[in-house]
N, C-alpha and C positions, 0 to 999 in steps of 0.2 A: 479485629475482623475486618477484611476488606470488603465493602459493599459497593453495589453500582453507583451510589451517591458518592462514595469516597473516590472512585475512579473518576467519575465525572467532574467532581470539583477539583481533583488534582490536575486534570488535563486542561480545565479551563484556567487554572492558576499559572499554567505554562503558556497562556495565550492561545489554546485550541478550542475552537468552537464547537460545542457539544450539543446533542439532542437526543431524546430517548427513542428507543426501538421497542417494538413489541416484545414481551418476555419470551426468550427462547428463539427469536427470529432475527433475521437481517433486516427486516423491513420496519419502516417507521409506523407509528400509530396512523390509523386512517384519519382523514380530515373529517370534520364535522359536516353535517348536510349543508349548513349555510356556506362553508368554504368550498365544498365540493362543487356547489352551484356557482362559484367564482364571484361571490358577493363581498368577499373580504380579501385584502392583501395580509400577509403576515403581520405587518406592523399594526394593523387595525383589526386583527382577529380577536373576537371576544372570548374565545376559548383561552388564549394565552393570559388574559387578564383574570380568567377564572381558574388559573393554575393548571389547565388541562392541555396535555400536548397535542399539538396540531401543526400541520404544514412541514412536517419532517425537517429535512436538512435547511430549508429556507427559513426556519425559525431558530437555527443553531445560535448559541450565545456563550458568553463568557460570564454573564451575570450570575454571580453566586447565590443570590436570593431566588432568582427564578429557577436555577438548577435545583436548589433545595426543595422548592415547591413542587417541581416536577417529580423528582424521585421519591418525595414523600407521599405523593398521590399514586405513584406507580413504582414501588420499590424493586420490583422484578424486571423493570425495563432495562434493556441493555443500553450501552452507551455508543452512539455514533459520533465520529469526527468529521465535521464538514471540512474537507481538505482545502477548498478555495479560500474561503475567509480566514483560515488558519495559516495561509501562506505555505501549504505543503504541496509536494509532489510525491506520491506514493506509488512505487512500482509493484503491481500484484502479479506475482509470478505463480502461474497455475501448474498443476500436475494432473490434468484431466486425461483420461485414457484415449489419446488420440494417436494417429500414425505419426511416424517421424517426419519432420519438414525442415526446410531451411531455416537457419536461426533468424534470418532476416532477408529483406529483399536484395541486399548486397552482400550478405555473408552466407554462401551457399552450404555450408556444413550442416549435415543432418542432425537434428537434435530431438529428444524426446519430450521435452517439457520446458517451462519458463525458466527454471534454474539453469539448465543446460544452455538455454538460448543466451541468457545474460552472461554466462562464463564465456561462451563463444564471442559475443560481441565485445566483451572487455578485452580478451585476447587479440581479436582483430584490431582493436584500437590502441594496442600497446599499453593497456591500462591494467589495474589490479581490480579484484573483486571489491565493490564499494563497502568501506567500513562505515556503518551508521546504525540507527536504531532498526532492529530486525525482529519481525513477529511471525511466529509460525501460525498457520491457519489449520483449523480442524481437518482439512483434506490434504494436509501435507504440504501446501504451498507457502509462500513467503510474502510478507509485506515489507518492502524497504522503504523507510521514511527519509524524505530529503527536504531541505528548505528551497522553496522556489527563489532563484536569483533574482535580485531587483530589477524590475522592468520586463521580466519574462512571464507572459501570461500563457500558462500551459492548459490546454483544454483536456478534460478526460477523454479516455479513449478505451473501447472494448473490441477493436477490430484488429489487434495485433500490429498496430502502427510501429511500435518499438521492435517487436519480435515475436517469434512463435510462442504463444501461450503467455504473453506479457501484456497485461492492461495497465492503464494509466489512471489514477485517481487523483484529480486535480480540480480545476475550475468545474463546478457543476456536479461533483462527485463527493463521496464519502467512503470511510472505511470503519470496521468495527474496532473499538479500542481494545488494547490487551486487557485481559481479564473478563471480557464479555463471552458469554457462552451461547450456543445455538443447540436447540433440541428439538424444534418442530419443523414439519414440511413447510415450505418447498426447499429447506435447506438440504444440500447434498450430503453432508456429513455432520453428525452431532459432535460437539467438542467445545474447546476454549480456544481463543486467540491468546498466544502466550509469547511474552518477550523471550528470545533465545540469545540475543546479543549480549555480550559481557558488560558493555555500557550502554547507557540510555541516551547518549548525546545523538542529536540530528544533524548530519552533515549537509552542506550545500550541495545541490545537484551539480555532480562533476560536469566539467566542460564537455567531455566526450559523449555525454548522454543528452546534452541539451538539444542538439540538432534532431536527435531520435525521438525525442518526446513531443516535438512540434509537428503539425501537419506538414507534409512535404512541400506544399506551395510556399510555406513560410521558412523553410530550412535554408540556412545559409550555406555557402561553400564550405566543403569538408576540409579538414587538415590534410596535409600531403599523404599521410598514411592511409586515408580511405580512397586516394586516386589510384593507389597501386593495385594490381590484380589481386582479387581476394584469396587469402590462403585457406585451404581446406583444414579444418580443425577437427580432431578426433576427441570426443568426450566420453568419459567413462565415469559411472557412479562411484560415489565414496561413502564412507560411513561417518563423515565428520559431523560435528553438531550443526554446522550451518545448513547441511543437506545439500551443499551445491556439488555440482559435478566437478570432475577434474579433466581439464582439456589441455592438449597439447598441439603445438604447431612446429613447423620446420625450423622457425628462426626464434632466438630468444626474445623475451619481453623486453619492451623498451623502458619499462618502469610505469609508475603511476602517471596517468594523463590527467590534467585539470585538478590538481590537488585542492581540496576543500577544507574551509574552516568548520569546527564543530560548534553546534549550540548546546551549551549545557543545560540539562533540565534540573529540576529539584530532585530530592531524594524520592526514589521510586517507591510506590505504595506497597509493593510485593516484591519479593525476592525472585529473580529469575531462576528457572531450573537448570541444572547442569547438563541436562540432555534434552533434545527436542521431544516433544509429545508424540504418541504414536502417530504414524502417518505413512502414506505410501512413500517408498524410497524412489529415487530417480531411476527411470528405467534405462537400460543399456541401449545406447543409440547406435544407429549403423554408420560407420565412417564413410 
């Protein structure tokens, strides 16, 4: 039987920093009154020495004994992964009911959600859809896990810096680990975070995505393909297991840009489903 303790221990063994969430929620446990008043930093928090979860992602750890203590005290607590100390950049592709919008500031093709937006960005860059650990969210979105390249400090973002309905979970952020479930308000949809990629390896963030995940003031000069006039891309929903849209452009793709090595993980604690869990399918966008 796979428990939350099993999930937390497994991810920590892979070098990912974990912390407990409230049962059925995306949110961490509340800080104790002493810490709420700002009287203690995470390292000095007396709650942690008393095996009580506190400080949320700031207390994330790979210490197996502390993890065992936390989830023994709160076995129903979900598992959060602090992306920054784990060296991760996770693209959070949303499918919120919003009007179609340009895929990105420099890709004018109208798309309906984050999956369609990423597909349009890949095609505009002459790249393929990234192959890496992919997790389906209860609302039908996707989390794409990447390793942060050495020396690249990527801040988290929820403003659509990368593209329409694409958030970034990196420094200062966290994601819910596969196997974690949400059931209580204010979560938008109840369900489980489920791995849907065939493999569990985590790829390094592709080169073509690196400028996009950084704030624009820090972006370097784009490759020659980005200086060409943007092509209008037509996206249509598909029924594939990945859930991504199918997009076309007038010229053929130039192949994968910024090929990346894969980080192998240990034996996955649970088997992935052959099809994604129920969720909203991509909407048909307006060309």
